[in-house]
N, C-alpha and C positions, 0 to 999 in steps of 0.2 A: 202178294202176301206182305204184311207189315213187318218191320224190323223191331217194333215195340213188343216187349215181353207180354204174354197173355195175362199174367197175374196183376199187371199194373194198368189202371185206367185213369181217366181224368178225375174221378171222384176220390181216388185213393190218396192223392197228395203225396208229400214226401214221406218216405218210409225210413225210419231210423230204428235200428235194432236196439233193444234195451241196454245191451252191454256197451254200446257206443256212448250212451248217455253218461255212463260211469267210467269211461275210458278203459274198459276191460277189467276193472277191478272186481273182485268178488268179496272182499273184506274191507271193513272200515271200523271206526269206533262205534258205529251204530249196529253192529251185528247182534248185540244182546238186547236190542229193543223188543219188548214184548208187543204182541199184536194189539193189546188193549192199552198200551202206554199212551199217555196224553201228550201231544205236541202243542207248544204255544210259541208264537213269534215274539221276539224281543226287539225293541227299537225299530229303526228304519232300515230297509234293505239297501245294500250298496248297489251301485249301478252295474257292477261286473257279474251279477248272477246270471247263470244260463236260464233259458225260458222255463225249464222244468223246476229248477230250484226256486224261481220266482213264483211259480204256481203253488209249490209247497208252502212258501212263505206267506202268500196271500191266503191260502186255505187255513193256515195255522193262526191267523189273527184271532179267530175264535177257536178255543181249544178243541182238538180233533184227535182221534186215535190213529195209530199207525195203519191199522187195517182200513179205516175209512179213507185215509189219504191214498192208499194204494188203489182203492176202488175209484176214488174221484179222479185220479190221474190215469187210470187204466194201465197201470204198470205192475210188474211183479213185485211182491213184497220185498224180495232181496234187493232189488234195484232201489226201491224207496228207502230201505234201511241204509244203504250206502250213501245216498244223497242226504238223508237226515244226519248221519254221522258227520259228513262234511259241514253241513250247516251248523251243527252243534259245536264242532271244533272251532268254527269262526265266531262263535258267540251270538248267532242270529236266532237260535231257537232254544227252548228248554224242553226237556223230556222228563215227564214224571212217571215213574214206573208204578204199576198197580200196587206193589208191595209197600211203596212209600205212602200211598193214599190210605191204607188201612190194613189191619191184620187179616190173614187168610184163615178159614176154618181149620180146626184141628183135624188131622187125618182120621183119628178114631171116631170122631163125630160123623164124618162122611161115610165111613164103613158101616156105622150103625144105621144111618139113613138108608143106605143101599140094601142092607140086610132086612130092614123093615119093609122096604118096597118089594123085595123079593117074597117076603112072607105074605103079602097081599095076594 
């Protein structure tokens, strides 16, 4: 019988838990990033970025949403938000919230639409 754990095979490669990527932190300045907030890279990346931060930076060369970044990196949104907060704190990305892009519909109008749909 082999001493190798059954859950690990040659195709799996190195397994790194998401919390290890953010050094166990659960909060950062990126906690309030909306899922549809747009992330854009600024300037050139420094040489000391970790591989995941570099992937975020490269993906954000073209504006991309927080949710799309999480999907592209195959990481939980909370982990991506912490890394985005770190990148923004170092001035490497800008994050535009959806409320800054335009105004949201009035709550009263939305209720009228819902009531109209129910009446159908």
